[in-house]
ZAMARGU-4260 file (C-alpha; in steps of 0.2 Angstrom, whole numbers, plus 5000, padded with zeros to 4 digits):
<rodrens>
0) 5082/5020/4923 | 5095/5014/4936 | 5109/5026/4941 | 5123/5019/4952 | 5131/5031/4965
5) 5144/5031/4977 | 5139/5033/4996 | 5146/5051/4997 | 5136/5056/4981 | 5119/5052/4987
10) 5113/5068/4996 | 5119/5079/4982 | 5111/5068/4969 | 5094/5067/4977 | 5094/5086/4980
15) 5098/5089/4962 | 5085/5077/4956 | 5072/5086/4967 | 5077/5104/4964 | 5083/5103/4946
20) 5075/5088/4938 | 5058/5090/4948 | 5058/5072/4954 | 5046/5077/4968 | 5040/5060/4975
25) 5051/5048/4985 | 5042/5032/4981 | 5053/5020/4992 | 5069/5015/4999 | 5074/4997/4997
30) 5087/4988/5007 | 5096/4972/5000 | 5107/4960/5007 | 5117/4951/4994 | 5125/4939/5006
35) 5119/4923/4997 | 5120/4931/4980 | 5137/4940/4979 | 5138/4939/4960 | 5126/4953/4958
40) 5135/4966/4969 | 5152/4971/4975 | 5147/4973/4993 | 5135/4964/5005 | 5122/4978/5007
45) 5114/4990/4995 | 5101/5003/4995 | 5089/5007/4981 | 5079/5023/4980 | 5064/5025/4968
50) 5058/5043/4963 | 5043/5049/4953 | 5044/5065/4942 | 5031/5079/4944 | 5023/5074/4928
55) 5019/5057/4937 | 5025/5047/4922 | 5044/5046/4923 | 5053/5037/4937 | 5071/5036/4941
60) 5081/5023/4952 | 5097/5027/4962 | 5107/5012/4969 | 5122/5012/4980 | 5133/4999/4988
65) 5136/5001/5006 | 5154/4998/5012 | 5151/4999/5030 | 5133/4997/5036 | 5138/5004/5053
70) 5145/5020/5046 | 5130/5020/5033 | 5125/5034/5022 | 5118/5052/5023 | 5100/5054/5028
75) 5088/5062/5015 | 5075/5067/5028 | 5079/5085/5026 | 5074/5084/5008 | 5059/5072/5009
80) 5048/5070/5024 | 5043/5053/5018 | 5061/5047/5020 | 5060/5047/5039 | 5050/5031/5042
85) 5057/5023/5026 | 5075/5025/5033 | 5070/5019/5050 | 5063/5003/5041 | 5079/4999/5032
90) 5088/5002/5049 | 5076/4991/5058 | 5077/4977/5046 | 5095/4978/5040 | 5104/4988/5053
95) 5111/5001/5040 | 5114/5018/5048 | 5108/5034/5041 | 5119/5049/5047 | 5110/5064/5053
100) 5093/5056/5054 | 5082/5065/5067 | 5078/5049/5077 | 5084/5033/5070 | 5075/5019/5079
105) 5065/5003/5075 | 5048/5006/5067 | 5041/4989/5063 | 5049/4978/5075 | 5048/4981/5094
110) 5061/4989/5105 | 5067/4972/5113 | 5069/4964/5096 | 5087/4957/5093 | 5095/4958/5076
115) 5089/4963/5059 | 5077/4950/5052 | 5078/4954/5033 | 5097/4950/5034 | 5100/4934/5024
120) 5109/4925/5039 | 5094/4929/5051 | 5084/4913/5054 | 5066/4915/5048 | 5060/4904/5063
125) 5068/4916/5076 | 5057/4927/5087 | 5058/4939/5102 | 5045/4943/5114 | 5041/4961/5119
130) 5039/4963/5138 | 5039/4982/5140 | 5031/4996/5131 | 5040/5012/5125 | 5035/5028/5133
135) 5038/5037/5116 | 5044/5052/5125 | 5060/5051/5115 | 5049/5057/5100 | 5037/5068/5109
140) 5050/5078/5120 | 5059/5086/5105 | 5043/5092/5098 | 5038/5100/5114 | 5055/5108/5116
145) 5054/5114/5098 | 5038/5123/5103 | 5045/5129/5119 | 5031/5119/5129 | 5032/5115/5147
150) 5026/5096/5148 | 5021/5100/5167 | 5007/5110/5161 | 5001/5099/5148 | 4991/5082/5147
155) 5000/5067/5139 | 4987/5055/5132 | 4988/5039/5122 | 4976/5037/5108 | 4976/5019/5105
160) 4981/5006/5101 | 4966/5000/5112 | 4954/5012/5104 | 4940/5007/5092 | 4945/5021/5080
165) 4963/5016/5079 | 4959/4998/5073 | 4968/4991/5088 | 4985/4993/5079 | 4990/5011/5080
170) 4996/5021/5095 | 4998/5040/5094 | 5004/5049/5109 | 4998/5067/5110 | 5002/5082/5121
175) 4986/5091/5125 | 4981/5108/5131 | 4964/5105/5136 | 4956/5096/5121 | 4968/5104/5108
180) 4982/5093/5102 | 4999/5103/5102 | 5010/5089/5095 | 5010/5070/5093 | 5020/5055/5088
185) 5013/5038/5081 | 5019/5020/5084 | 5015/5006/5073 | 5021/4988/5070 | 5007/4979/5081
190) 5002/4969/5065 | 5020/4967/5058 | 5020/4949/5052 | 5036/4948/5042 | 5028/4947/5024
195) 5044/4952/5015 | 5054/4939/5025 | 5041/4925/5020 | 5042/4930/5002 | 5060/4924/5002
200) 5055/4907/5007 | 5041/4904/4995 | 5038/4903/4976 | 5030/4917/4967 | 5012/4909/4966
205) 5014/4904/4984 | 5016/4922/4989 | 4999/4927/4981 | 4989/4922/4997 | 5001/4932/5008
210) 4997/4948/4997 | 4979/4946/5001 | 4984/4950/5019 | 4991/4967/5015 | 4976/4978/5012
215) 4963/4965/5016 | 4949/4977/5012 | 4953/4975/4993 | 4963/4959/4993 | 4962/4955/4974
220) 4970/4972/4970 | 4986/4966/4980 | 4986/4950/4970 | 4985/4959/4954 | 4999/4972/4959
225) 5011/4958/4964 | 5008/4946/4949 | 5009/4961/4936 | 5026/4965/4943 | 5031/4947/4940
230) 5023/4947/4923 | 5033/4962/4918 | 5049/4953/4923 | 5044/4938/4912 | 5039/4950/4898
235) 5021/4942/4896 | 5004/4950/4894 | 4988/4942/4898 | 4975/4938/4884 | 4961/4951/4883
240) 4948/4942/4893 | 4960/4939/4907 | 4964/4958/4907 | 4945/4963/4908 | 4941/4951/4922
245) 4956/4959/4931 | 4949/4976/4928 | 4931/4971/4934 | 4936/4963/4950 | 4949/4976/4954
250) 4937/4991/4952 | 4924/4981/4962 | 4938/4979/4976 | 4941/4998/4975 | 4922/5000/4978
255) 4923/4988/4993 | 4938/4997/5001 | 4930/5014/4999 | 4914/5008/5006 | 4923/5002/5022
260) 4932/5019/5024 | 4917/5029/5022 | 4906/5018/5033 | 4919/5018/5047 | 4922/5036/5046
265) 4904/5041/5046 | 4901/5029/5061 | 4916/5037/5070 | 4906/5053/5070 | 4890/5044/5076
270) 4881/5042/5059 | 4876/5024/5061 | 4862/5024/5048 | 4874/5029/5035 | 4885/5015/5040
275) 4872/5002/5037 | 4868/5010/5020 | 4886/5008/5015 | 4890/4991/5023 | 4876/4981/5017
280) 4881/4983/4999 | 4898/4978/5004 | 4892/4962/5011 | 4883/4958/4994 | 4899/4962/4985
285) 4908/4949/4996 | 4894/4937/4992 | 4898/4939/4974 | 4917/4937/4976 | 4914/4921/4987
290) 4904/4914/4973 | 4917/4918/4960 | 4933/4914/4970 | 4928/4903/4984 | 4933/4915/4998
295) 4925/4931/5004 | 4939/4942/5011 | 4956/4934/5005 | 4952/4928/4988 | 4969/4922/4981
300) 4961/4924/4963 | 4976/4928/4953 | 4991/4918/4947 | 5007/4923/4938 | 5001/4923/4919
305) 4983/4923/4923 | 4968/4919/4934 | 4963/4903/4943 | 4947/4901/4934 | 4935/4910/4923
310) 4918/4919/4927 | 4904/4908/4932 | 4888/4907/4923 | 4876/4920/4928 | 4890/4932/4935
315) 4883/4947/4925 | 4866/4946/4933 | 4874/4944/4951 | 4886/4959/4948 | 4872/4969/4941
320) 4863/4967/4957 | 4878/4971/4968 | 4881/4987/4958 | 4862/4993/4960 | 4864/4990/4979
325) 4880/5000/4979 | 4872/5014/4970 | 4857/5014/4981 | 4868/5014/4997 | 4879/5028/4991
330) 4864/5039/4985 | 4855/5036/5001 | 4870/5040/5012 | 4874/5056/5002 | 4856/5062/5004
335) 4859/5062/5023 | 4876/5071/5023 | 4878/5082/5008 | 4868/5096/5016 | 4870/5091/5034
340) 4878/5104/5045 | 4885/5092/5058 | 4894/5082/5044 | 4901/5099/5037 | 4907/5105/5054
345) 4916/5089/5058 | 4924/5087/5041 | 4928/5104/5033 | 4944/5113/5037 | 4949/5098/5048
350) 4965/5088/5046 | 4971/5098/5032 | 4987/5094/5022 | 4993/5104/5008 | 4998/5098/4991
355) 5016/5101/4993 | 5017/5092/5010 | 5007/5078/5003 | 5019/5076/4989 | 5034/5077/5001
360) 5027/5064/5012 | 5025/5052/4998 | 5006/5053/4997 | 4996/5044/4983 | 4978/5039/4979
365) 4963/5047/4986 | 4973/5056/5000 | 4984/5065/4987 | 4970/5069/4975 | 4960/5076/4989
370) 4974/5090/4990 | 4970/5095/4972 | 4984/5085/4964 | 4979/5076/4948 | 4988/5060/4949
375) 4981/5042/4946 | 4992/5029/4938 | 4977/5023/4928 | 4978/5040/4919 | 4996/5045/4920
380) 5004/5027/4915 | 4988/5018/4909 | 4988/4999/4910 | 4975/4985/4907 | 4966/4996/4893
385) 4961/5009/4906 | 4965/5022/4893 | 4950/5015/4883 | 4937/5017/4897 | 4927/5033/4899
390) 4928/5039/4917 | 4934/5054/4926 | 4949/5058/4938 | 4941/5064/4954 | 4951/5078/4962
395) 4948/5088/4978 | 4955/5105/4982 | 4958/5108/5001 | 4965/5092/5007 | 4954/5091/5022
400) 4943/5077/5029 | 4929/5082/5019 | 4939/5081/5002 | 4946/5064/5007 | 4929/5057/5010
405) 4920/5065/4995 | 4934/5060/4983 | 4930/5042/4988 | 4911/5044/4986 | 4914/5050/4969
410) 4927/5037/4965 | 4915/5023/4968 | 4903/5031/4955 | 4918/5031/4943 | 4922/5013/4947
415) 4905/5008/4943 | 4906/5016/4926 | 4922/5006/4922 | 4914/4990/4927 | 4898/4993/4917
420) 4909/4996/4901 | 4921/4982/4905 | 4905/4970/4906 | 4899/4976/4889 | 4916/4974/4881
425) 4923/4958/4889 | 4929/4946/4875 | 4928/4928/4874 | 4944/4917/4874 | 4957/4911/4886
430) 4960/4920/4903 | 4979/4915/4905 | 4994/4914/4895 | 4997/4897/4886 | 5015/4894/4892
435) 5015/4879/4903 | 5032/4884/4911 | 5021/4898/4919 | 5003/4891/4920 | 4998/4875/4927
440) 4991/4862/4915 | 4973/4857/4915 | 4968/4843/4927 | 4963/4833/4911 | 4982/4834/4905
445) 4988/4830/4922 | 4977/4815/4924 | 4980/4808/4906 | 4998/4811/4902 | 5016/4809/4910
450) 5020/4826/4902 | 5006/4834/4912 | 5011/4826/4928 | 5029/4832/4926 | 5023/4849/4921
455) 5012/4851/4937 | 5025/4844/4948 | 5040/4855/4942 | 5029/4871/4943 | 5022/4867/4961
460) 5039/4861/4968 | 5051/4874/4960 | 5039/4888/4955 | 5039/4900/4940 | 5057/4903/4935
465) 5059/4922/4933 | 5074/4929/4924 | 5088/4938/4934 | 5085/4956/4937 | 5078/4970/4948
470) 5061/4978/4944 | 5049/4990/4952 | 5031/4992/4947 | 5017/5003/4954 | 4999/4999/4953
475) 4984/5011/4957 | 4977/5002/4972 | 4962/5009/4982 | 4973/5018/4995 | 4986/5024/4982
480) 5002/5018/4973 | 5004/5000/4979 | 5022/4996/4972 | 5032/4980/4972 | 5051/4980/4971
485) 5057/4962/4966 | 5074/4956/4964 | 5076/4939/4955 | 5090/4927/4955 | 5083/4917/4941
490) 5075/4904/4953 | 5057/4901/4956 | 5058/4910/4973 | 5061/4929/4974 | 5078/4935/4981
495) 5070/4950/4988 | 5052/4957/4988 | 5049/4975/4995 | 5031/4982/4996 | 5028/5001/4994
500) 5013/5002/5005 | 5003/5018/5003 | 4997/5017/5021 | 5014/5016/5028 | 5019/5033/5020
505) 5002/5041/5024 | 5003/5036/5042 | 5019/5045/5046 | 5011/5062/5041 | 4996/5059/5053
510) 5004/5067/5069 | 5008/5082/5059 | 4990/5082/5051 | 4981/5082/5068 | 4991/5097/5076
515) 4981/5111/5082 | 4965/5101/5081 | 4954/5092/5095 | 4954/5074/5099 | 4938/5071/5090
520) 4945/5079/5075 | 4960/5067/5076 | 4948/5052/5075 | 4940/5059/5060 | 4957/5063/5052
525) 4962/5045/5054 | 4946/5038/5047 | 4947/5049/5032 | 4965/5043/5028 | 4959/5025/5028
530) 4975/5017/5036 | 4975/4998/5034 | 4986/4990/5046 | 4990/4974/5036 | 4996/4985/5022
535) 5006/4997/5033 | 5014/4985/5044 | 5016/4970/5032
</rodrens>
């Protein structure tokens, strides 16, 4: 459901949706520049707001035209904490102002960047070097003043970006009293590569390899989330065999992603033996994916309307071996930590976030379920036959580091259940739709007929023609709801692609989560949240 608003109606309408209609999750804020597609809009710029209801099934979209981007619209940060960075991103990329925003500044592009890159008149080849770092005191000082803290009596410390536990891509400036963190502010954008700008210059299938580079720990899930959004716009459904293959590789990708998170988190607290128990099976899973797709990390296995190729002979035996290895690694790792006092002391009651705050920040996936919130799109809005599989929704209770890690341990077991059921039930038949305006013809047809050559040529050069429209779809990825907002002008290239990256929304809550804890606790909190920079920065 899309509801059009006037600019002055926005704040009141959002407050009504939150308080009266119980749309408690702000999913995303999407900026659009209609400069080269004026027929769709009465003004050049527009904003699109996506919300999800507390029942986790219903969504609503608000859209408003921007008459003057410099004047802008009212900020909704006082209603949704998650709006802070989302509004900063729109300002950064489009130059649209948000009145009464607590600190409207760039978030993905650096402070010396000139212009707003997602505007249609911004040349894609342009770039600007950054020669000076930000001291970030414009973010830290208001927090110190709010707490009536004297900076002269505190230690100001940079955690990252040059720190192993920050992945080299996250910087958090903290004010310390001894080793206790009093407040902090995070800076991201070190891995921002202009994914959304690139999408506007490539066909839908050419974008698939770019999606691999979002959450590169579970690349195929990004493929699937993107192509499923396009398939919704085309109103097509894969044959059952194709759906089952997607489920199998998707859940295997979820397992790999969780193994990376858990192994890295345990290593951050010094548990190196656990790291190898979890990382070795991950390597075997990549061996399987490499044999299946031809690539280990960034697989590009999906296409709009199908899959590049079918499973190979003997795949089931190889996958069984991977599953056995994963089960053994998880069991061995849990044996060492389930009753380990050091593990419990380092994880329990550390980095706590309440369910209400998590929802208000826009949390989803394991980080939200760890807070005791029973939300999983595979259950709430089932797709790909997930409602036919027998598996459990894993939910924590306290929202601390311990719950975030243990939810992932248990979800690995549930993903194994799904894979085992899907293997037994997978049908024979085609893996892609039969419409050759969407799927490439076989090589045999290309080499033996002029129609096949023309079909191949048109699809490769012009892309899949997607009907005009605007569509959002969420997918239960390893880190949470990975959503794509796509605007099509009817051509083979999207007019606008916006990624709802779960890590982006989770990361802005991080400085709040680590307050009143020590430096070592901050490292564990970051590890347990599984922030993936490629997804966060895009």
